[in-house]
TORKOL-4160 file (C-alpha; in steps of 0.2 Angstrom, whole numbers, padded with zeros to 4 digits, m for minus):
389
<pt num="1" X="0020" Y="0122" Z="0315"/>
<pt num="2" X="0017" Y="0123" Z="0297"/>
<pt num="3" X="0007" Y="0135" Z="0285"/>
<pt num="4" X="m0001" Y="0135" Z="0268"/>
<pt num="5" X="m0004" Y="0150" Z="0257"/>
<pt num="6" X="m0017" Y="0152" Z="0244"/>
<pt num="7" X="m0022" Y="0165" Z="0231"/>
<pt num="8" X="m0016" Y="0173" Z="0215"/>
<pt num="9" X="m0007" Y="0189" Z="0211"/>
<pt num="10" X="m0022" Y="0198" Z="0204"/>
<pt num="11" X="m0035" Y="0187" Z="0213"/>
<pt num="12" X="m0047" Y="0192" Z="0227"/>
<pt num="13" X="m0035" Y="0189" Z="0241"/>
<pt num="14" X="m0021" Y="0180" Z="0248"/>
<pt num="15" X="m0024" Y="0168" Z="0262"/>
<pt num="16" X="m0013" Y="0159" Z="0274"/>
<pt num="17" X="m0018" Y="0146" Z="0287"/>
<pt num="18" X="m0005" Y="0142" Z="0301"/>
<pt num="19" X="m0006" Y="0126" Z="0311"/>
<pt num="20" X="0003" Y="0123" Z="0327"/>
<pt num="21" X="0003" Y="0140" Z="0335"/>
<pt num="22" X="0002" Y="0137" Z="0354"/>
<pt num="23" X="m0013" Y="0142" Z="0363"/>
<pt num="24" X="m0013" Y="0158" Z="0374"/>
<pt num="25" X="0000" Y="0167" Z="0365"/>
<pt num="26" X="m0003" Y="0186" Z="0363"/>
<pt num="27" X="m0006" Y="0191" Z="0344"/>
<pt num="28" X="m0013" Y="0207" Z="0337"/>
<pt num="29" X="m0016" Y="0213" Z="0319"/>
<pt num="30" X="m0003" Y="0226" Z="0322"/>
<pt num="31" X="0010" Y="0213" Z="0325"/>
<pt num="32" X="0007" Y="0207" Z="0307"/>
<pt num="33" X="0002" Y="0223" Z="0298"/>
<pt num="34" X="0019" Y="0231" Z="0303"/>
<pt num="35" X="0028" Y="0217" Z="0294"/>
<pt num="36" X="0017" Y="0218" Z="0279"/>
<pt num="37" X="0020" Y="0237" Z="0277"/>
<pt num="38" X="0039" Y="0235" Z="0279"/>
<pt num="39" X="0038" Y="0223" Z="0264"/>
<pt num="40" X="0031" Y="0236" Z="0253"/>
<pt num="41" X="0044" Y="0249" Z="0256"/>
<pt num="42" X="0061" Y="0251" Z="0248"/>
<pt num="43" X="0070" Y="0261" Z="0234"/>
<pt num="44" X="0066" Y="0254" Z="0217"/>
<pt num="45" X="0049" Y="0247" Z="0221"/>
<pt num="46" X="0036" Y="0248" Z="0207"/>
<pt num="47" X="0019" Y="0255" Z="0206"/>
<pt num="48" X="0010" Y="0240" Z="0212"/>
<pt num="49" X="0016" Y="0245" Z="0230"/>
<pt num="50" X="0006" Y="0261" Z="0228"/>
<pt num="51" X="m0009" Y="0252" Z="0223"/>
<pt num="52" X="m0010" Y="0239" Z="0236"/>
<pt num="53" X="m0009" Y="0243" Z="0255"/>
<pt num="54" X="m0007" Y="0226" Z="0263"/>
<pt num="55" X="m0017" Y="0225" Z="0279"/>
<pt num="56" X="m0021" Y="0208" Z="0287"/>
<pt num="57" X="m0038" Y="0202" Z="0293"/>
<pt num="58" X="m0037" Y="0188" Z="0306"/>
<pt num="59" X="m0052" Y="0177" Z="0302"/>
<pt num="60" X="m0048" Y="0162" Z="0313"/>
<pt num="61" X="m0038" Y="0155" Z="0328"/>
<pt num="62" X="m0037" Y="0171" Z="0338"/>
<pt num="63" X="m0050" Y="0178" Z="0351"/>
<pt num="64" X="m0048" Y="0194" Z="0361"/>
<pt num="65" X="m0030" Y="0196" Z="0357"/>
<pt num="66" X="m0024" Y="0178" Z="0361"/>
<pt num="67" X="m0022" Y="0163" Z="0351"/>
<pt num="68" X="m0034" Y="0148" Z="0354"/>
<pt num="69" X="m0023" Y="0133" Z="0349"/>
<pt num="70" X="m0033" Y="0131" Z="0333"/>
<pt num="71" X="m0026" Y="0135" Z="0316"/>
<pt num="72" X="m0023" Y="0154" Z="0313"/>
<pt num="73" X="m0031" Y="0160" Z="0297"/>
<pt num="74" X="m0026" Y="0176" Z="0289"/>
<pt num="75" X="m0032" Y="0186" Z="0274"/>
<pt num="76" X="m0024" Y="0200" Z="0264"/>
<pt num="77" X="m0037" Y="0207" Z="0252"/>
<pt num="78" X="m0031" Y="0213" Z="0235"/>
<pt num="79" X="m0037" Y="0231" Z="0233"/>
<pt num="80" X="m0034" Y="0230" Z="0214"/>
<pt num="81" X="m0045" Y="0215" Z="0211"/>
<pt num="82" X="m0060" Y="0226" Z="0205"/>
<pt num="83" X="m0049" Y="0230" Z="0189"/>
<pt num="84" X="m0046" Y="0211" Z="0186"/>
<pt num="85" X="m0062" Y="0203" Z="0191"/>
<pt num="86" X="m0067" Y="0199" Z="0173"/>
<pt num="87" X="m0049" Y="0191" Z="0170"/>
<pt num="88" X="m0047" Y="0183" Z="0187"/>
<pt num="89" X="m0065" Y="0179" Z="0192"/>
<pt num="90" X="m0069" Y="0161" Z="0196"/>
<pt num="91" X="m0085" Y="0160" Z="0186"/>
<pt num="92" X="m0084" Y="0152" Z="0168"/>
<pt num="93" X="m0083" Y="0164" Z="0153"/>
<pt num="94" X="m0087" Y="0161" Z="0135"/>
<pt num="95" X="m0074" Y="0152" Z="0124"/>
<pt num="96" X="m0072" Y="0168" Z="0113"/>
<pt num="97" X="m0068" Y="0179" Z="0128"/>
<pt num="98" X="m0056" Y="0166" Z="0135"/>
<pt num="99" X="m0046" Y="0165" Z="0118"/>
<pt num="100" X="m0044" Y="0184" Z="0118"/>
<pt num="101" X="m0036" Y="0184" Z="0135"/>
<pt num="102" X="m0025" Y="0169" Z="0134"/>
<pt num="103" X="m0006" Y="0172" Z="0137"/>
<pt num="104" X="0005" Y="0161" Z="0127"/>
<pt num="105" X="0022" Y="0170" Z="0128"/>
<pt num="106" X="0033" Y="0163" Z="0142"/>
<pt num="107" X="0045" Y="0175" Z="0150"/>
<pt num="108" X="0063" Y="0169" Z="0153"/>
<pt num="109" X="0068" Y="0168" Z="0171"/>
<pt num="110" X="0050" Y="0165" Z="0177"/>
<pt num="111" X="0041" Y="0150" Z="0181"/>
<pt num="112" X="0030" Y="0152" Z="0165"/>
<pt num="113" X="0036" Y="0139" Z="0153"/>
<pt num="114" X="0041" Y="0125" Z="0166"/>
<pt num="115" X="0024" Y="0127" Z="0174"/>
<pt num="116" X="0014" Y="0126" Z="0158"/>
<pt num="117" X="0024" Y="0110" Z="0154"/>
<pt num="118" X="0021" Y="0103" Z="0171"/>
<pt num="119" X="0002" Y="0107" Z="0173"/>
<pt num="120" X="m0003" Y="0107" Z="0154"/>
<pt num="121" X="m0009" Y="0125" Z="0154"/>
<pt num="122" X="m0011" Y="0133" Z="0137"/>
<pt num="123" X="m0014" Y="0149" Z="0146"/>
<pt num="124" X="0002" Y="0155" Z="0155"/>
<pt num="125" X="m0008" Y="0167" Z="0166"/>
<pt num="126" X="m0013" Y="0151" Z="0176"/>
<pt num="127" X="0005" Y="0150" Z="0181"/>
<pt num="128" X="0011" Y="0168" Z="0182"/>
<pt num="129" X="m0003" Y="0173" Z="0194"/>
<pt num="130" X="0002" Y="0160" Z="0207"/>
<pt num="131" X="0021" Y="0160" Z="0204"/>
<pt num="132" X="0022" Y="0179" Z="0207"/>
<pt num="133" X="0031" Y="0186" Z="0221"/>
<pt num="134" X="0015" Y="0194" Z="0227"/>
<pt num="135" X="0013" Y="0177" Z="0236"/>
<pt num="136" X="0027" Y="0182" Z="0248"/>
<pt num="137" X="0015" Y="0194" Z="0257"/>
<pt num="138" X="0006" Y="0179" Z="0264"/>
<pt num="139" X="0023" Y="0171" Z="0269"/>
<pt num="140" X="0027" Y="0188" Z="0278"/>
<pt num="141" X="0011" Y="0187" Z="0287"/>
<pt num="142" X="0014" Y="0169" Z="0293"/>
<pt num="143" X="0032" Y="0174" Z="0298"/>
<pt num="144" X="0025" Y="0189" Z="0308"/>
<pt num="145" X="0016" Y="0177" Z="0319"/>
<pt num="146" X="0032" Y="0167" Z="0321"/>
<pt num="147" X="0041" Y="0183" Z="0325"/>
<pt num="148" X="0029" Y="0188" Z="0338"/>
<pt num="149" X="0031" Y="0171" Z="0346"/>
<pt num="150" X="0050" Y="0172" Z="0345"/>
<pt num="151" X="0050" Y="0190" Z="0353"/>
<pt num="152" X="0040" Y="0183" Z="0368"/>
<pt num="153" X="0053" Y="0170" Z="0370"/>
<pt num="154" X="0067" Y="0182" Z="0370"/>
<pt num="155" X="0073" Y="0180" Z="0352"/>
<pt num="156" X="0075" Y="0195" Z="0341"/>
<pt num="157" X="0078" Y="0195" Z="0322"/>
<pt num="158" X="0083" Y="0208" Z="0309"/>
<pt num="159" X="0084" Y="0207" Z="0290"/>
<pt num="160" X="0094" Y="0220" Z="0280"/>
<pt num="161" X="0103" Y="0222" Z="0263"/>
<pt num="162" X="0121" Y="0217" Z="0262"/>
<pt num="163" X="0125" Y="0220" Z="0244"/>
<pt num="164" X="0117" Y="0227" Z="0229"/>
<pt num="165" X="0124" Y="0226" Z="0211"/>
<pt num="166" X="0142" Y="0223" Z="0218"/>
<pt num="167" X="0141" Y="0237" Z="0231"/>
<pt num="168" X="0145" Y="0229" Z="0247"/>
<pt num="169" X="0141" Y="0236" Z="0265"/>
<pt num="170" X="0155" Y="0234" Z="0278"/>
<pt num="171" X="0152" Y="0222" Z="0292"/>
<pt num="172" X="0144" Y="0230" Z="0307"/>
<pt num="173" X="0148" Y="0217" Z="0320"/>
<pt num="174" X="0148" Y="0230" Z="0334"/>
<pt num="175" X="0130" Y="0235" Z="0331"/>
<pt num="176" X="0117" Y="0229" Z="0344"/>
<pt num="177" X="0101" Y="0221" Z="0338"/>
<pt num="178" X="0091" Y="0237" Z="0341"/>
<pt num="179" X="0103" Y="0246" Z="0330"/>
<pt num="180" X="0102" Y="0234" Z="0316"/>
<pt num="181" X="0083" Y="0235" Z="0317"/>
<pt num="182" X="0082" Y="0254" Z="0317"/>
<pt num="183" X="0096" Y="0257" Z="0304"/>
<pt num="184" X="0088" Y="0245" Z="0292"/>
<pt num="185" X="0071" Y="0253" Z="0294"/>
<pt num="186" X="0077" Y="0270" Z="0292"/>
<pt num="187" X="0087" Y="0266" Z="0276"/>
<pt num="188" X="0078" Y="0267" Z="0259"/>
<pt num="189" X="0088" Y="0252" Z="0254"/>
<pt num="190" X="0088" Y="0243" Z="0271"/>
<pt num="191" X="0107" Y="0244" Z="0272"/>
<pt num="192" X="0116" Y="0246" Z="0289"/>
<pt num="193" X="0131" Y="0255" Z="0281"/>
<pt num="194" X="0127" Y="0273" Z="0278"/>
<pt num="195" X="0143" Y="0275" Z="0267"/>
<pt num="196" X="0136" Y="0264" Z="0253"/>
<pt num="197" X="0117" Y="0269" Z="0254"/>
<pt num="198" X="0118" Y="0283" Z="0241"/>
<pt num="199" X="0128" Y="0272" Z="0229"/>
<pt num="200" X="0116" Y="0258" Z="0230"/>
<pt num="201" X="0101" Y="0270" Z="0227"/>
<pt num="202" X="0111" Y="0277" Z="0212"/>
<pt num="203" X="0114" Y="0260" Z="0205"/>
<pt num="204" X="0095" Y="0256" Z="0206"/>
<pt num="205" X="0091" Y="0273" Z="0198"/>
<pt num="206" X="0103" Y="0269" Z="0184"/>
<pt num="207" X="0096" Y="0252" Z="0181"/>
<pt num="208" X="0079" Y="0259" Z="0180"/>
<pt num="209" X="0084" Y="0272" Z="0168"/>
<pt num="210" X="0093" Y="0260" Z="0157"/>
<pt num="211" X="0078" Y="0248" Z="0157"/>
<pt num="212" X="0088" Y="0235" Z="0166"/>
<pt num="213" X="0087" Y="0226" Z="0184"/>
<pt num="214" X="0100" Y="0222" Z="0197"/>
<pt num="215" X="0101" Y="0210" Z="0211"/>
<pt num="216" X="0110" Y="0208" Z="0228"/>
<pt num="217" X="0112" Y="0199" Z="0244"/>
<pt num="218" X="0101" Y="0200" Z="0260"/>
<pt num="219" X="0107" Y="0195" Z="0277"/>
<pt num="220" X="0097" Y="0190" Z="0292"/>
<pt num="221" X="0104" Y="0191" Z="0310"/>
<pt num="222" X="0096" Y="0182" Z="0325"/>
<pt num="223" X="0100" Y="0184" Z="0344"/>
<pt num="224" X="0093" Y="0174" Z="0358"/>
<pt num="225" X="0092" Y="0156" Z="0351"/>
<pt num="226" X="0099" Y="0144" Z="0364"/>
<pt num="227" X="0111" Y="0131" Z="0359"/>
<pt num="228" X="0105" Y="0113" Z="0353"/>
<pt num="229" X="0090" Y="0118" Z="0343"/>
<pt num="230" X="0089" Y="0107" Z="0328"/>
<pt num="231" X="0096" Y="0090" Z="0326"/>
<pt num="232" X="0111" Y="0081" Z="0319"/>
<pt num="233" X="0102" Y="0064" Z="0320"/>
<pt num="234" X="0094" Y="0064" Z="0303"/>
<pt num="235" X="0097" Y="0075" Z="0287"/>
<pt num="236" X="0079" Y="0082" Z="0287"/>
<pt num="237" X="0080" Y="0088" Z="0305"/>
<pt num="238" X="0095" Y="0099" Z="0303"/>
<pt num="239" X="0089" Y="0117" Z="0306"/>
<pt num="240" X="0102" Y="0126" Z="0295"/>
<pt num="241" X="0096" Y="0114" Z="0281"/>
<pt num="242" X="0078" Y="0119" Z="0284"/>
<pt num="243" X="0082" Y="0138" Z="0284"/>
<pt num="244" X="0092" Y="0136" Z="0268"/>
<pt num="245" X="0078" Y="0128" Z="0260"/>
<pt num="246" X="0066" Y="0141" Z="0265"/>
<pt num="247" X="0077" Y="0155" Z="0259"/>
<pt num="248" X="0079" Y="0147" Z="0242"/>
<pt num="249" X="0060" Y="0145" Z="0241"/>
<pt num="250" X="0059" Y="0165" Z="0240"/>
<pt num="251" X="0056" Y="0171" Z="0222"/>
<pt num="252" X="0072" Y="0174" Z="0213"/>
<pt num="253" X="0084" Y="0168" Z="0227"/>
<pt num="254" X="0098" Y="0157" Z="0220"/>
<pt num="255" X="0110" Y="0154" Z="0235"/>
<pt num="256" X="0112" Y="0153" Z="0254"/>
<pt num="257" X="0127" Y="0154" Z="0266"/>
<pt num="258" X="0129" Y="0154" Z="0284"/>
<pt num="259" X="0143" Y="0164" Z="0293"/>
<pt num="260" X="0158" Y="0166" Z="0282"/>
<pt num="261" X="0149" Y="0154" Z="0270"/>
<pt num="262" X="0158" Y="0151" Z="0253"/>
<pt num="263" X="0174" Y="0160" Z="0259"/>
<pt num="264" X="0177" Y="0144" Z="0270"/>
<pt num="265" X="0183" Y="0135" Z="0254"/>
<pt num="266" X="0198" Y="0147" Z="0253"/>
<pt num="267" X="0204" Y="0146" Z="0271"/>
<pt num="268" X="0213" Y="0134" Z="0283"/>
<pt num="269" X="0203" Y="0125" Z="0296"/>
<pt num="270" X="0211" Y="0135" Z="0309"/>
<pt num="271" X="0204" Y="0150" Z="0301"/>
<pt num="272" X="0186" Y="0143" Z="0300"/>
<pt num="273" X="0181" Y="0134" Z="0316"/>
<pt num="274" X="0175" Y="0143" Z="0331"/>
<pt num="275" X="0184" Y="0139" Z="0347"/>
<pt num="276" X="0174" Y="0135" Z="0363"/>
<pt num="277" X="0174" Y="0144" Z="0379"/>
<pt num="278" X="0164" Y="0144" Z="0396"/>
<pt num="279" X="0160" Y="0157" Z="0409"/>
<pt num="280" X="0148" Y="0155" Z="0424"/>
<pt num="281" X="0137" Y="0169" Z="0417"/>
<pt num="282" X="0136" Y="0163" Z="0399"/>
<pt num="283" X="0139" Y="0145" Z="0400"/>
<pt num="284" X="0147" Y="0138" Z="0384"/>
<pt num="285" X="0150" Y="0150" Z="0370"/>
<pt num="286" X="0161" Y="0153" Z="0355"/>
<pt num="287" X="0175" Y="0165" Z="0354"/>
<pt num="288" X="0171" Y="0169" Z="0336"/>
<pt num="289" X="0156" Y="0166" Z="0325"/>
<pt num="290" X="0163" Y="0161" Z="0308"/>
<pt num="291" X="0150" Y="0147" Z="0306"/>
<pt num="292" X="0135" Y="0159" Z="0308"/>
<pt num="293" X="0128" Y="0151" Z="0324"/>
<pt num="294" X="0127" Y="0132" Z="0318"/>
<pt num="295" X="0137" Y="0116" Z="0320"/>
<pt num="296" X="0130" Y="0099" Z="0315"/>
<pt num="297" X="0113" Y="0106" Z="0310"/>
<pt num="298" X="0110" Y="0113" Z="0327"/>
<pt num="299" X="0112" Y="0131" Z="0335"/>
<pt num="300" X="0127" Y="0135" Z="0345"/>
<pt num="301" X="0119" Y="0149" Z="0355"/>
<pt num="302" X="0129" Y="0162" Z="0345"/>
<pt num="303" X="0120" Y="0174" Z="0334"/>
<pt num="304" X="0113" Y="0166" Z="0318"/>
<pt num="305" X="0120" Y="0174" Z="0302"/>
<pt num="306" X="0112" Y="0169" Z="0286"/>
<pt num="307" X="0114" Y="0177" Z="0269"/>
<pt num="308" X="0103" Y="0174" Z="0253"/>
<pt num="309" X="0107" Y="0179" Z="0235"/>
<pt num="310" X="0094" Y="0187" Z="0225"/>
<pt num="311" X="0095" Y="0187" Z="0206"/>
<pt num="312" X="0090" Y="0203" Z="0196"/>
<pt num="313" X="0072" Y="0203" Z="0191"/>
<pt num="314" X="0071" Y="0195" Z="0173"/>
<pt num="315" X="0058" Y="0205" Z="0165"/>
<pt num="316" X="0067" Y="0219" Z="0157"/>
<pt num="317" X="0061" Y="0235" Z="0148"/>
<pt num="318" X="0075" Y="0240" Z="0136"/>
<pt num="319" X="0085" Y="0224" Z="0136"/>
<pt num="320" X="0072" Y="0211" Z="0130"/>
<pt num="321" X="0076" Y="0192" Z="0132"/>
<pt num="322" X="0073" Y="0180" Z="0118"/>
<pt num="323" X="0058" Y="0167" Z="0120"/>
<pt num="324" X="0046" Y="0157" Z="0110"/>
<pt num="325" X="0027" Y="0158" Z="0109"/>
<pt num="326" X="0020" Y="0141" Z="0114"/>
<pt num="327" X="0006" Y="0142" Z="0102"/>
<pt num="328" X="0014" Y="0148" Z="0086"/>
<pt num="329" X="0032" Y="0142" Z="0090"/>
<pt num="330" X="0038" Y="0159" Z="0084"/>
<pt num="331" X="0052" Y="0168" Z="0093"/>
<pt num="332" X="0048" Y="0185" Z="0101"/>
<pt num="333" X="0057" Y="0197" Z="0113"/>
<pt num="334" X="0050" Y="0197" Z="0130"/>
<pt num="335" X="0047" Y="0216" Z="0132"/>
<pt num="336" X="0034" Y="0216" Z="0146"/>
<pt num="337" X="0036" Y="0233" Z="0155"/>
<pt num="338" X="0040" Y="0232" Z="0174"/>
<pt num="339" X="0045" Y="0246" Z="0185"/>
<pt num="340" X="0054" Y="0236" Z="0198"/>
<pt num="341" X="0072" Y="0239" Z="0195"/>
<pt num="342" X="0078" Y="0231" Z="0211"/>
<pt num="343" X="0067" Y="0221" Z="0224"/>
<pt num="344" X="0082" Y="0217" Z="0236"/>
<pt num="345" X="0077" Y="0229" Z="0250"/>
<pt num="346" X="0059" Y="0221" Z="0250"/>
<pt num="347" X="0067" Y="0203" Z="0249"/>
<pt num="348" X="0077" Y="0206" Z="0265"/>
<pt num="349" X="0060" Y="0208" Z="0274"/>
<pt num="350" X="0053" Y="0192" Z="0266"/>
<pt num="351" X="0069" Y="0183" Z="0270"/>
<pt num="352" X="0068" Y="0189" Z="0288"/>
<pt num="353" X="0051" Y="0182" Z="0290"/>
<pt num="354" X="0054" Y="0165" Z="0282"/>
<pt num="355" X="0069" Y="0162" Z="0293"/>
<pt num="356" X="0058" Y="0167" Z="0308"/>
<pt num="357" X="0045" Y="0154" Z="0304"/>
<pt num="358" X="0058" Y="0140" Z="0303"/>
<pt num="359" X="0065" Y="0145" Z="0320"/>
<pt num="360" X="0048" Y="0146" Z="0328"/>
<pt num="361" X="0044" Y="0129" Z="0320"/>
<pt num="362" X="0060" Y="0121" Z="0327"/>
<pt num="363" X="0056" Y="0127" Z="0344"/>
<pt num="364" X="0038" Y="0120" Z="0344"/>
<pt num="365" X="0045" Y="0103" Z="0338"/>
<pt num="366" X="0058" Y="0102" Z="0352"/>
<pt num="367" X="0048" Y="0109" Z="0367"/>
<pt num="368" X="0030" Y="0107" Z="0374"/>
<pt num="369" X="0020" Y="0119" Z="0364"/>
<pt num="370" X="0001" Y="0116" Z="0367"/>
<pt num="371" X="0001" Y="0131" Z="0378"/>
<pt num="372" X="0012" Y="0146" Z="0376"/>
<pt num="373" X="0015" Y="0149" Z="0395"/>
<pt num="374" X="0022" Y="0131" Z="0396"/>
<pt num="375" X="0033" Y="0134" Z="0381"/>
<pt num="376" X="0040" Y="0149" Z="0389"/>
<pt num="377" X="0043" Y="0140" Z="0405"/>
<pt num="378" X="0051" Y="0125" Z="0396"/>
<pt num="379" X="0063" Y="0137" Z="0386"/>
<pt num="380" X="0068" Y="0146" Z="0402"/>
<pt num="381" X="0072" Y="0129" Z="0411"/>
<pt num="382" X="0082" Y="0123" Z="0396"/>
<pt num="383" X="0092" Y="0139" Z="0395"/>
<pt num="384" X="0097" Y="0137" Z="0413"/>
<pt num="385" X="0101" Y="0118" Z="0411"/>
<pt num="386" X="0113" Y="0121" Z="0397"/>
<pt num="387" X="0121" Y="0136" Z="0406"/>
<pt num="388" X="0125" Y="0125" Z="0420"/>
<pt num="389" X="0129" Y="0109" Z="0410"/>
């Protein structure tokens, strides 16, 4: 499985094409729309989320609620394009009009300057429209297809907020998967720990009031992945590596850890590694899950626990950052107004979906996947084989 996305932040639409989805897999628009709407929620979100109501249109690869085996093509229309048609339209415009609309002031913390240098664009809008986090809506749509596949294979996934602005939620290891999914959905900041929910909301409100922004940590929790998915044989086939790459590819994400993660550097080996046990019912399992469900680039059969760090949004209202105009070379303060004080709750949904895609992709690489019923049978057989191994 793989996917490509196309489209700009204020363009006509976002498009994603997913190749490698098995034939005869149930797939409905509702499976995707529910994920898209979840991405738009969260305390601290800006006015753009009120303008756009993201809904998908399936334009290829699905017939009568079942995938065909051909590429699945999804479209998310940008409702606000009518206000941007003269700026973002594909037809040529006069040189005079073009000059009036050129953006020459790169914003620190964004892709603006690096993209202009790489592609030779004198108009920075050519970079910022594509590098915008708006593109993650298309990735969530692709991940929703993957989540549907995983669900039919007995694999559940939940994304939620672990930390905002240094306010840390307590570990909730006792929670079931359904509890995690419901609690995160009910929380305005997608946190599982109700004791810190209001403090997080207050921190977001304060940052917005002060014209600043704050970041945090998202966590994704997965149950049902059997042991041995991924590979130790080559560096580029390690599944935890692929997941780490997908998480860091999300806009503003700067770090990833599995299980106890960076805390392992401060501990002895006896406090880090997960001892192995066996029972007739479960087969092999670990008595702890400090490594977050991975050993040697492969799943252990324990829950996958992965966290990603999201930096604060860099465009600030009252604390402008220094930059330089690429045409005049004169310094300026990047005082572009933006109402998102914190996008961490929404980012948890994005992270959930990019992780889901990597898991589904790994499964289709390891098992027969032309036909979904055969994939289901192969997974069932494999689970029984490793239980009795």
